[in-house]
C-alpha positions as CSV (number, residue, x, y, z in Angstrom):
1,M,0.0,0.0,0.0
2,A,1.3,3.5,-0.8
3,T,2.5,5.6,2.0
4,I,1.0,9.1,2.4
5,R,3.4,11.5,3.8
6,L,1.8,14.4,5.6
7,R,2.5,17.4,7.7
8,S,1.1,17.0,11.2
9,A,-1.8,19.4,11.0
10,P,-4.7,19.7,8.5
11,P,-4.8,22.4,5.8
12,H,-5.8,26.1,6.8
13,W,-20.3,29.5,-4.8
14,R,-45.6,34.5,-24.8
15,R,-48.0,34.7,-25.3
16,R,-48.1,34.2,-29.1
17,G,-50.2,36.5,-31.1
18,N,-52.2,35.3,-34.0
19,L,-49.8,34.8,-36.9
20,T,-51.0,34.7,-40.4
21,P,-50.3,31.6,-42.5
22,I,-47.8,33.6,-44.7
23,L,-45.8,34.6,-41.6
24,L,-45.8,31.1,-40.3
25,A,-44.5,29.8,-43.7
26,V,-41.7,32.4,-43.6
27,L,-40.7,31.4,-40.1
28,A,-40.7,27.7,-41.1
29,A,-38.4,28.5,-44.0
30,V,-36.0,30.4,-41.8
31,A,-35.9,27.5,-39.4
32,V,-35.1,25.0,-42.1
33,L,-32.2,27.2,-43.4
34,S,-30.9,27.5,-39.8
35,L,-30.9,23.8,-39.3
36,V,-29.1,23.2,-42.6
37,S,-26.4,25.7,-41.5
38,L,-26.1,24.2,-38.0
39,R,-25.7,20.7,-39.5
40,T,-23.0,21.9,-41.8
41,R,-21.1,23.6,-38.9
42,G,-21.6,20.5,-36.7
43,R,-19.5,18.3,-39.0
44,D,-16.5,20.6,-38.4
45,L,-16.7,20.3,-34.6
46,P,-13.4,18.8,-33.4
47,A,-13.3,15.7,-31.3
48,V,-11.8,15.7,-27.8
49,S,-9.0,13.2,-27.7
50,I,-8.4,13.3,-24.0
51,V,-11.8,11.9,-23.0
52,P,-11.2,8.1,-22.4
53,V,-14.8,7.1,-23.0
54,P,-16.4,7.4,-26.5
55,P,-18.8,10.4,-26.8
56,T,-22.4,9.6,-27.5
57,P,-24.1,11.0,-30.6
58,A,-25.8,14.4,-30.1
59,T,-29.6,14.5,-30.3
60,G,-31.2,16.7,-32.9
61,P,-29.5,18.8,-35.5
62,M,-26.8,20.1,-33.2
63,A,-26.0,19.9,-29.5
64,A,-23.0,22.1,-29.0
65,R,-20.5,24.4,-30.7
66,E,-17.1,25.9,-30.0
67,L,-16.8,29.5,-28.6
68,D,-13.4,30.7,-27.7
69,G,-12.1,27.2,-27.4
70,T,-14.9,26.1,-25.0
71,L,-17.7,23.7,-25.9
72,I,-21.1,25.3,-25.1
73,S,-24.5,23.8,-25.3
74,L,-27.2,24.7,-27.8
75,P,-30.8,23.5,-28.1
76,P,-32.0,20.8,-27.9
77,L,-29.3,20.0,-25.4
78,A,-30.2,22.9,-23.1
79,P,-28.4,23.2,-19.8
80,P,-30.2,21.2,-17.0
81,R,-31.4,22.8,-13.9
82,P,-28.5,23.3,-11.5
83,F,-28.4,20.8,-8.7
84,L,-27.7,23.5,-6.0
85,A,-30.8,25.4,-6.9
86,E,-32.8,22.9,-4.8
87,H,-30.3,21.1,-2.7
88,R,-27.9,21.7,0.2
89,I,-24.9,19.2,0.5
90,I,-23.5,18.0,3.8
91,S,-20.1,16.3,3.1
92,Y,-17.5,14.3,4.9
93,Y,-13.9,15.1,3.8
94,G,-10.7,13.1,3.9
95,N,-9.0,10.0,2.8
96,P,-9.7,6.5,4.2
97,L,-5.9,5.7,4.4
98,A,-5.2,8.5,7.0
99,E,-7.4,9.8,9.8
100,I,-5.3,13.0,10.0
101,L,-6.7,14.0,6.6
102,G,-10.2,14.1,7.9
103,V,-13.2,12.3,9.2
104,L,-13.4,10.0,6.2
105,G,-10.5,8.0,7.7
106,S,-12.1,7.7,11.1
107,G,-13.7,4.3,10.7
108,T,-15.0,1.7,8.3
109,P,-17.0,2.9,5.3
110,Q,-20.1,1.7,7.0
111,E,-19.3,3.6,10.2
112,V,-18.4,6.8,8.2
113,V,-21.6,6.6,6.1
114,A,-23.7,6.2,9.3
115,K,-22.1,9.2,10.9
116,L,-22.5,11.3,7.8
117,K,-26.2,10.5,7.5
118,A,-26.7,11.4,11.1
119,Q,-25.0,14.8,10.5
120,A,-27.1,15.4,7.4
121,D,-30.2,14.7,9.5
122,A,-29.2,17.5,11.8
123,Y,-29.4,19.9,8.9
124,R,-32.8,18.8,7.6
125,A,-34.5,20.4,10.6
126,V,-33.1,23.9,9.7
127,S,-32.6,23.7,6.0
128,T,-36.1,24.9,5.0
129,D,-35.0,26.4,1.7
130,R,-33.3,23.3,0.2
131,T,-33.3,19.5,0.3
132,V,-30.3,18.1,2.2
133,V,-28.2,15.6,0.4
134,P,-25.1,13.9,2.1
135,A,-21.8,13.5,0.2
136,I,-18.4,12.0,0.5
137,H,-15.4,14.3,-0.2
138,L,-12.5,12.0,-1.0
139,I,-9.0,13.3,-1.6
140,Y,-8.0,11.6,-4.8
141,A,-4.6,13.2,-5.3
142,V,-2.7,13.9,-2.1
143,A,0.1,16.5,-2.2
144,Q,3.5,15.1,-1.2
145,S,6.9,16.5,-0.2
146,Y,8.6,14.1,-2.6
147,P,8.2,14.6,-6.4
148,G,7.3,11.1,-7.4
149,P,8.2,9.6,-10.8
150,D,6.3,12.3,-12.8
151,G,7.5,15.3,-10.7
152,S,3.9,16.2,-9.8
153,H,4.4,15.8,-6.0
154,L,1.1,13.9,-6.0
155,L,0.0,10.5,-4.8
156,R,-3.0,9.5,-6.7
157,M,-5.3,6.8,-5.2
158,D,-5.6,3.6,-7.1
159,D,-8.6,2.7,-9.3
160,A,-9.9,0.0,-6.9
161,M,-10.3,2.4,-4.0
162,I,-12.0,5.0,-6.2
163,R,-14.3,2.5,-7.7
164,E,-15.2,1.2,-4.2
165,W,-16.2,4.7,-3.1
166,V,-18.1,5.4,-6.3
167,R,-20.1,2.3,-5.5
168,I,-20.5,3.0,-1.8
169,A,-21.8,6.5,-2.6
170,K,-24.2,5.3,-5.2
171,D,-25.6,2.5,-3.0
172,N,-26.2,4.9,-0.2
173,G,-27.7,7.8,-2.2
174,L,-24.6,10.0,-1.6
175,L,-22.8,12.3,-3.9
176,L,-19.0,11.9,-4.3
177,F,-16.5,14.7,-4.7
178,L,-13.0,13.7,-5.9
179,D,-10.4,16.2,-4.6
180,I,-7.1,17.1,-6.3
181,Q,-4.5,18.9,-4.2
182,M,-2.7,19.9,-7.4
183,G,1.0,19.8,-6.2
184,K,3.1,20.8,-9.1
185,S,0.7,19.5,-11.7
186,T,-1.9,21.2,-13.9
187,V,-5.7,20.9,-14.3
188,E,-5.1,19.8,-17.9
189,A,-2.9,16.9,-16.7
190,E,-5.0,15.9,-13.7
191,L,-8.7,16.2,-14.6
192,P,-8.5,13.5,-17.3
193,H,-7.6,11.0,-14.6
194,L,-11.1,11.5,-13.2
195,Y,-13.0,11.1,-16.4
196,P,-13.7,7.4,-16.0
197,Y,-15.4,8.2,-12.7
198,L,-17.1,11.4,-13.8
199,T,-19.3,9.4,-16.2
200,E,-21.3,8.7,-13.1
201,E,-23.9,11.4,-12.5
202,H,-23.2,11.5,-8.7
203,V,-19.5,12.2,-9.0
204,H,-18.0,15.7,-9.0
205,V,-14.7,17.5,-8.5
206,A,-12.8,19.7,-6.0
207,L,-9.5,21.5,-6.4
208,D,-7.3,22.7,-3.5
209,P,-5.2,25.8,-4.3
210,E,-3.4,25.6,-0.9
211,F,-1.3,22.7,-2.4
212,A,-1.0,24.1,-5.9
213,W,2.7,25.1,-5.8
214,G,3.5,25.6,-9.4
215,P,7.0,25.3,-10.8
216,E,8.6,27.7,-8.2
217,G,6.8,26.8,-5.0
218,K,8.3,24.8,-2.2
219,A,6.3,21.6,-1.6
220,N,4.6,21.3,1.7
221,V,6.2,24.6,2.8
222,D,4.5,27.3,0.8
223,I,0.8,28.1,0.7
224,G,0.0,27.6,-3.0
225,H,-2.5,29.3,-5.2
226,M,-4.5,29.0,-8.4
227,T,-5.5,31.6,-10.9
228,G,-8.8,32.6,-12.5
229,P,-7.6,31.3,-15.9
230,Q,-6.7,27.9,-14.3
231,I,-10.1,27.7,-12.8
232,N,-11.7,28.6,-16.1
233,A,-9.6,25.8,-17.8
234,A,-10.9,23.3,-15.3
235,Q,-14.5,24.4,-15.9
236,A,-14.1,24.3,-19.7
237,L,-12.8,20.7,-19.4
238,L,-15.7,19.7,-17.2
239,Q,-18.2,21.5,-19.4
240,R,-16.9,19.7,-22.5
241,F,-17.1,16.4,-20.8
242,A,-20.6,16.9,-19.5
243,I,-21.9,17.9,-22.9
244,E,-20.2,15.1,-24.8
245,Q,-21.3,12.5,-22.3
246,K,-24.9,14.0,-22.0
247,L,-24.5,14.4,-18.2
248,P,-26.2,16.8,-15.8
249,T,-24.2,19.7,-14.5
250,K,-20.9,18.9,-12.7
251,M,-20.0,20.7,-9.5
252,L,-16.5,22.1,-9.0
253,V,-15.5,23.1,-5.4
254,I,-12.5,25.5,-4.9
255,H,-11.0,25.5,-1.4
256,Q,-9.8,28.9,-0.2
257,F,-9.0,30.6,3.2
258,L,-6.8,33.5,2.1
259,P,-7.5,36.0,-0.7
260,G,-4.1,35.3,-2.4
261,M,-5.0,31.6,-2.8
262,V,-7.1,32.5,-5.8
263,K,-5.5,35.1,-8.0
264,Q,-7.4,37.0,-10.7
265,K,-10.6,35.7,-9.2
266,Q,-12.5,38.5,-11.0
267,S,-11.6,36.8,-14.3
268,V,-13.4,33.5,-13.4
269,K,-16.3,32.9,-15.8
270,L,-19.7,31.2,-15.5
271,F,-20.2,28.0,-17.4
272,D,-23.7,26.7,-18.0
273,R,-22.8,23.0,-17.2
274,V,-20.5,23.7,-14.2
275,E,-21.7,24.7,-10.8
276,L,-18.7,26.6,-9.3
277,V,-18.6,26.8,-5.5
278,Y,-15.9,28.5,-3.3
279,D,-15.3,26.8,0.0
280,A,-14.3,29.0,3.0
281,D,-11.6,26.7,4.4
282,G,-9.5,26.9,7.5
283,F,-10.0,26.1,11.2
284,G,-10.0,28.1,14.4
285,P,-12.4,30.0,16.8
286,R,-15.6,31.4,15.5
287,N,-14.2,34.9,14.9
288,V,-11.4,33.5,12.8
289,K,-13.8,31.5,10.7
290,L,-16.1,34.4,10.2
291,G,-13.2,36.6,9.2
292,S,-12.1,34.0,6.6
293,W,-15.7,33.8,5.3
294,N,-15.9,37.6,4.9
295,R,-12.6,37.8,3.1
296,V,-13.1,35.0,0.5
297,I,-16.9,34.9,0.2
298,V,-18.5,38.2,1.2
299,D,-15.9,40.6,0.0
300,D,-15.6,38.7,-3.3
301,K,-19.4,38.7,-3.8
302,V,-19.4,34.9,-4.1
303,E,-23.0,33.7,-4.7
304,Q,-22.5,29.9,-4.4
305,A,-20.5,29.3,-1.2
306,A,-19.4,26.4,1.0
307,I,-17.9,26.3,4.4
308,K,-15.5,23.7,6.0
309,L,-15.8,22.7,9.6
310,F,-13.2,20.8,11.6
311,Y,-14.5,18.4,14.3
312,K,-11.1,18.3,16.1
313,H,-9.7,21.7,15.4
314,D,-12.5,24.3,15.4
315,V,-13.0,26.0,18.7
316,D,-16.7,25.9,19.6
317,L,-17.9,24.1,16.5
318,L,-20.6,25.9,14.6
319,T,-24.0,24.2,14.8
320,P,-26.2,23.7,11.8
321,A,-28.3,26.7,12.8
322,D,-25.1,28.8,13.1
323,V,-24.0,27.8,9.7
324,L,-27.2,28.7,8.0
325,A,-27.2,32.1,9.7
326,Y,-24.2,33.0,7.5
327,E,-24.9,35.1,4.4
328,P,-25.0,33.9,1.7
329,K,-26.3,30.7,3.2
330,P,-23.7,27.9,2.5
331,L,-24.9,25.5,-0.1
332,I,-22.2,22.9,0.8
333,V,-21.0,22.2,4.4
334,I,-17.8,20.1,4.5
335,Y,-16.8,18.4,7.7
336,Q,-13.2,17.5,8.1
């Protein structure tokens, strides 16, 4: 079994008028010409070679087109309703190989799932605006001090473990977030590793800028960062994948506890098949957590926000009612 090397402490979003028959005929002719044009353009749409599962055929005359290098959806493949419009997620974070990484490593899968469901039940009494759904937040790629054979400073979990948790989550009605701590790798290199699991509708993605050291950062010493263009690149890859595989929206969580952890945040775009959520990370007393929340959520006018709570390291742990008193109300609550 691979050894995970860690530091000793855890890491600190017509009414239609009556139309004459002539006008109807004109509109029909325009529609036919438009369809012919779309079909012609559709044949030129380039394939995506990095997706390891074959794309399914689009329905109708055209399902998507390129815009500035990003695949965007067109009718009849309209964007589905965002999951977070009606749901609040309560998630358990960590890695089953090491308890120090979070509650996910605190027991057997059955024990962890039972505790998670109990924690989700505590939110159902106060979450009157959304349906509560439990989730597992599994660190798929753990940042390491040593570079590894590819120089990424990442230890990726093996396929058998991930498949097991994909199954456990599905069997128990849970969502599953696969977290990449980035190390010295890139979103273009790492996200394709997740494609075989992202074909499942209940599987989503998280990225951790704290451990994104880039070519110049010191592994497990520096607090890393990601940029707005990097986050856009991750969203573009997820959007392309979701459209080509005819999947519902994919959620992307970005952990952050300092403003400098996400540079050029104002340049982050909205993608119609990706639900981007910023997680106010970090542990400490309530005033510290509120300060972090204000800096990375309120001050940046984040609309879809998450918060991370630490069972062992938060002083006076926030209750579900305390959490939902925050503004904007957290859509995802992550327990580490």
